[in-house]
C-alpha positions as CSV (number, residue, x, y, z in Angstrom):
1,M,-35.4,-28.5,2.1
2,K,-31.9,-28.1,3.3
3,A,-30.4,-27.7,0.3
4,K,-33.1,-24.5,-0.1
5,L,-31.7,-23.2,3.2
6,A,-28.5,-23.8,2.3
7,G,-28.7,-22.0,-1.0
8,L,-30.9,-18.8,0.7
9,A,-27.4,-18.5,3.2
10,V,-25.1,-18.2,0.5
11,A,-27.1,-15.8,-1.0
12,L,-26.9,-14.0,2.0
13,M,-23.6,-14.1,2.9
14,A,-23.0,-12.9,-1.0
15,L,-25.6,-9.8,-0.6
16,A,-23.4,-8.9,3.0
17,A,-20.4,-9.4,1.1
18,G,-21.4,-6.6,-1.6
19,L,-22.6,-4.5,1.2
20,V,-18.9,-4.2,3.0
21,L,-16.7,-5.2,-0.2
22,D,-15.6,-2.8,-2.3
23,V,-14.0,-3.9,-5.5
24,R,-12.0,-1.5,-7.5
25,T,-9.6,-1.5,-10.6
26,V,-6.5,0.3,-10.4
27,G,-5.9,3.1,-12.8
28,G,-2.8,5.1,-11.9
29,E,0.9,4.4,-11.4
30,D,1.0,5.8,-7.7
31,M,1.9,2.4,-6.7
32,L,4.1,1.0,-8.7
33,P,5.4,-1.8,-8.6
34,S,3.3,-3.4,-6.2
35,H,0.0,-2.4,-7.7
36,L,-0.3,-2.2,-11.5
37,P,-3.1,-0.2,-13.7
38,G,-5.5,-2.7,-14.7
39,D,-5.0,-4.8,-11.0
40,V,-8.3,-5.2,-9.7
41,V,-8.1,-5.0,-5.8
42,V,-11.0,-6.0,-3.3
43,F,-11.0,-4.0,0.0
44,G,-12.6,-4.7,3.0
45,P,-13.5,-3.2,6.3
46,G,-11.3,-3.1,9.0
47,A,-8.7,-0.8,11.3
48,P,-5.2,-0.5,9.1
49,S,-1.9,-2.0,10.2
50,H,1.1,-1.1,9.3
51,G,1.4,-2.2,5.5
52,D,-1.4,-2.3,4.9
53,V,-2.7,-0.8,1.5
54,V,-5.9,0.8,1.9
55,L,-8.6,3.0,-0.4
56,L,-8.9,6.6,1.0
57,T,-10.2,9.9,0.1
58,D,-7.6,12.1,-1.7
59,P,-7.2,15.2,0.5
60,S,-6.2,17.2,-2.6
61,D,-9.3,16.4,-4.3
62,P,-12.4,15.0,-2.0
63,E,-14.0,13.9,-5.1
64,R,-11.1,11.1,-5.8
65,T,-10.0,8.1,-4.0
66,V,-6.4,7.0,-4.4
67,L,-4.4,3.8,-3.0
68,R,-2.0,4.5,-0.5
69,R,0.2,2.1,1.7
70,V,-0.2,2.6,5.9
71,L,3.0,2.9,7.4
72,G,2.4,5.1,10.6
73,L,-0.2,4.6,13.1
74,A,-1.6,7.2,15.5
75,G,1.7,7.8,18.4
76,D,4.3,6.5,15.6
77,T,7.2,8.9,14.9
78,A,8.4,8.6,11.0
79,V,11.4,10.1,9.4
80,I,11.6,10.0,5.6
81,D,15.1,10.8,4.6
82,G,15.3,10.9,0.7
83,A,14.4,6.9,0.1
84,E,15.0,5.8,3.7
85,L,12.2,5.4,6.1
86,S,12.7,5.3,9.9
87,L,9.9,4.0,12.2
88,Q,9.9,4.7,15.7
89,G,14.0,5.4,15.6
90,V,14.8,2.2,13.9
91,V,15.4,2.3,10.0
92,V,13.6,-0.2,7.7
93,R,15.6,-2.5,6.2
94,R,15.6,-2.0,2.1
95,R,16.8,-4.4,-0.2
96,E,17.3,-3.3,-3.8
97,M,15.5,-6.1,-6.2
98,E,16.4,-4.5,-9.4
99,R,17.8,-1.2,-10.8
100,T,17.5,0.4,-14.5
101,D,17.8,3.7,-16.1
102,A,14.2,4.2,-15.3
103,R,13.8,3.1,-11.3
104,V,15.3,1.3,-8.7
105,V,12.7,-1.5,-7.1
106,T,13.6,-2.3,-3.3
107,N,11.9,-4.5,-0.9
108,E,10.6,-3.0,2.6
109,G,10.8,-4.5,5.7
110,D,10.7,-7.8,3.6
111,L,7.0,-7.1,3.0
112,Y,6.5,-4.8,0.4
113,L,7.5,-3.0,-3.0
114,T,8.8,0.2,-3.4
115,Q,10.0,2.0,-6.4
116,T,12.0,5.3,-6.7
117,L,13.9,7.2,-9.6
118,P,18.0,6.1,-9.9
119,R,18.8,9.2,-8.7
120,E,20.5,10.6,-5.6
121,H,17.4,12.3,-3.8
122,S,17.5,15.6,-2.9
123,E,14.3,16.2,-0.5
124,P,14.6,17.5,2.4
125,T,14.5,15.1,5.8
126,T,10.9,15.1,6.8
127,T,9.8,13.6,10.2
128,L,6.1,13.2,11.4
129,T,4.3,12.2,14.4
130,V,0.8,10.9,14.0
131,P,-1.5,12.2,15.8
132,A,-4.6,10.3,17.4
133,D,-7.3,9.0,14.6
134,H,-4.9,9.8,11.9
135,V,-2.5,7.5,9.9
136,L,0.5,8.4,8.1
137,V,0.3,7.2,4.3
138,L,3.0,6.6,1.6
139,A,2.8,6.0,-2.0
140,D,4.8,2.7,-3.0
141,N,6.0,4.5,-6.3
142,R,7.8,7.1,-4.1
143,D,9.2,9.6,-6.5
144,Q,5.7,9.9,-8.7
145,A,3.1,10.4,-6.2
146,L,1.8,12.5,-3.4
147,D,1.4,11.2,0.3
148,S,1.7,12.0,3.8
149,R,5.1,13.7,3.1
150,W,3.0,16.8,1.1
151,W,-0.5,16.2,2.6
152,G,0.5,15.5,6.2
153,P,-0.9,12.5,8.3
154,I,-4.2,11.4,6.9
155,P,-7.7,11.4,9.2
156,A,-8.6,7.5,10.1
157,D,-12.2,8.2,8.7
158,A,-10.7,9.0,5.5
159,I,-9.9,5.4,4.8
160,H,-12.8,3.5,3.0
161,G,-11.3,-0.1,3.1
162,R,-8.2,-2.2,3.3
163,A,-6.8,-4.2,0.2
164,L,-7.5,-7.6,1.3
165,V,-7.0,-9.4,-2.6
166,R,-5.2,-8.2,-5.4
167,L,-6.0,-9.5,-9.0
168,G,-3.5,-9.1,-12.0
169,S,-0.8,-9.6,-14.2
170,S,2.0,-11.6,-12.3
171,D,5.7,-10.4,-12.5
172,A,9.0,-11.4,-11.3
173,W,7.8,-10.5,-7.8
174,R,4.3,-11.9,-7.2
175,G,1.6,-14.1,-9.0
176,A,-1.2,-13.0,-10.2
177,I,-3.3,-13.4,-6.7
178,T,-1.9,-11.9,-3.8
179,F,-3.7,-11.7,-0.1
180,G,-3.5,-8.8,1.9
181,S,-1.2,-6.2,1.4
182,V,2.1,-8.2,1.4
183,D,4.0,-8.6,-1.6
184,G,6.2,-11.6,-2.8
185,P,7.3,-14.1,-2.7
186,W,10.1,-12.4,-4.6
187,I,11.7,-15.1,-7.4
188,P,15.1,-13.2,-7.9
189,P,17.1,-13.5,-4.8
190,S,17.6,-10.4,-3.3
191,K,20.7,-8.1,-2.9
192,Q,22.5,-7.0,0.1
193,P,20.4,-4.2,2.2
194,L,21.1,-0.6,1.1
195,D,22.6,0.8,4.3
């Protein structure tokens, strides 16, 4: 009898998890190098925090969902100057991890990876203050994707879930499974900050 009850409890938990968890396969390159095409990401409910990867409705195409990283919450002020990001007046530490002719991979805040083109950035400085019930989101592939620099802050109710687990290929910076939205641990030694 106890075994039947335990089996029923497990079945009910799996059903409940299926109702609140969303499993998606990454299809594009907007979140390179942290989320590669073909990676599987499990999303769950909860209020987003700084650094979370979220699934949200694309503001330019409501029929589409995209992945972006939350970098600002209501009341935060962000300044984006080329590849440099400041939150609340503090520059987010950046360390170069890899440089090739095609890309520069950096570690931001010792938490996640971003990718930019290996050129001088000529974009104008963007300053955004996040209003109530909104978030500021950026793509990790900063030069190849649209985000709050174009859309502005995103309504929090456009978020469908936070990344809980990423399953996919391993590389120099991460294993095949990562939990939450933190990349790493990084195998190659990090270089000096890009100050």
